[in-house]
C-alpha positions, 0 to 999 in steps of 0.5 A: 513515509514515517510509521508507514506500514511498519506493522503487519498481521501474519498467519501461523506460518508467519506469512502476511495476512491482508484484506485479500483474505480478510476484508474485515481488516478494512474496518479496523481503525488506526490512529498514530500517536507519539507512543505507538498506535491506538486501534479500534474495531466495532463492538470491541474495545480499543487497544493501545500498541507500543511503538517498540516491542521491548524484549519481544520474540523475533520472527522471520516473516514472509511478504510475497517473495521476500523475508525479513526479521520482525518483532512479535507483539505481546499475546494480549495484542494478538488476542484482540486481532484473533478476536476481530478477524476470527482466525490464528494471527499475530501482529508483528513490527519491523525494527528500525534496522531492518532493511527489506529491499524492493524488487531487484528489477528496479532496485538502483540504489539499495532502495528499501521498503517496509511491510508494503507489497513491493514499494514505499509509495503510490501516486494517482492523479485525481483526474484518473479517478474522475475518468474511472468514475465517469464509466462506473454506475456508482462512483468510488472514492480514492481510498479504494486504491490507497495511494500515499500521494494524490495529485490534482491538476494533472492530465488523466493517466498522466502518472503513466509516463512519469519517470521522475517528479519533485514535491517540495524539496523531495525528488521521486523516482517513478519505479513501475506501474501499479497492477491492481488487485481484488483489494480495490473491490472492498469498501474501506468503510464497511469492509464489504467486497463488491467482487467485480467493480472497479476491476471489471470496468478497468479491465476494458481499458486499462490492461497492461498490454493496452497501456504499455503495448511495447514495454509491459514485460520489461516493467514487470507486468503481466499481459492482463494486469490491470493498471491504475497508479504508479509506484514511486521511491524517494531519492532523497530523505529527511525532508517534508512534503505538505498538502498543497505542494507543487508537483514538478514533473522532471522526466 
């Protein structure tokens, strides 16, 4: 997706910082503009971030087990994030010529990804969330799982078995199931973590060994991973997809 996760916050060792460590990151509002980003947080003045750090310092940054080159924001920008998160950190941007590859286990076409955890896209069916909410004491919104694509009208957990889908003129390859982490417990409006849910409930019926009893290992999953959603890679580029497009399950 254009502009998707081209910016990242890193610590003093140039390693990624996420909501896993700083749940307050959820409360930072981001607006994409023609010139870059407008960001804001409660109690702190808004800040404009240019789309392109001209003459910026370069750094090698770490995203889990991969490394790539990044451009470091000016200090006045980094100061804003340090004030919000109360920690030593810097904002970095992925340059347009960067090529961070996805996991070799699933890379068939030199597939690349930005600063996302591992894959460019995540799809979840609305019916899958509805099934989960029927099991929870308090319903949660879809943004807890932060998908790029939300599908209506599909079977509950139909995405578990998809291998290839088409939306508009774009074909997407289903790479692997998505193992969920503690970020799903964080309210994306308040930044408050509820610690156990929805992971506690999902663990009762969505563990990798139960969803994919014969193939979880080959799918890059651990036996107790909690599964919700499926990672995708686009097979062709330059097209647009729109809200309301039909979704065709090719395989």
